[in-house]
Each structure stands twice: as C-alpha cells, then as structure tokens.
C-alpha positions, -999 to +999 in steps of 0.1 A: -771-561-272-751-535-291-781-530-314-803-522-284-777-498-270-773-481-303-811-477-308-814-463-273-786-438-279-800-429-313-834-421-297-818-398-271-796-380-296-805-345-306-790-345-341-771-366-367-737-354-354-745-366-319-757-399-333-724-403-351-704-395-320-724-419-299-719-447-325-681-440-326-680-443-288-701-475-288-679-493-314-645-479-303-620-505-292-615-507-254-591-483-237-556-497-237-564-521-266-534-527-289-537-527-326-526-557-348-489-566-344-465-580-369-463-618-370-436-630-348-433-597-329-430-600-292-441-574-267-415-548-256-395-558-226-403-595-228-384-625-241-348-625-253-331-620-286-316-649-307-281-639-296-291-640-259-308-674-264-277-688-281-254-675-253-277-690-227-277-724-245-238-723-247-236-715-210-259-743-201-240-767-223-207-757-206-222-761-172-237-795-181-203-807-194-187-796-161-213-813-140-213-846-159-176-847-163-178-848-200-199-879-200-226-879-226-258-898-220 
C-alpha cells in the first residue's frame, strides 16, 4: 500500500526535491510517536520509585501486623 502511495505521489511531483519531501512525509513516524526508550525506563509521572515501594511495603506490613494481632499465617 505504501508503494502505491509513493508511486502516485512521485507521479504528481514536479521535481526531485518535491519527491524527496513527499517520501519523507510518507515514511515519517506518526505525530506524537515516541522514540526508543531506555530499557527499564518508565513514562514520566507514572509508577513509583524503589524507595516509595519499600515505604509502602513497610506500611502494609505494619498495618497487617496490627490487624492480625501479630499472628503469622
């Protein structure tokens, strides 16, 4: 499908410069597309840091101990 679109755009182009611009538009990434990210990176504003996760786990463990009365299992 891209080949047909490219051929149609090439046929309508006036010169090589216009052909190159058309080809760049045709094969450009979609608007708003993000580039490659680092492995393990998380999007901005989402998730929590390791320190926050550990603090949450400690709070849950404390609350669990209070609710169960210190019984384990």
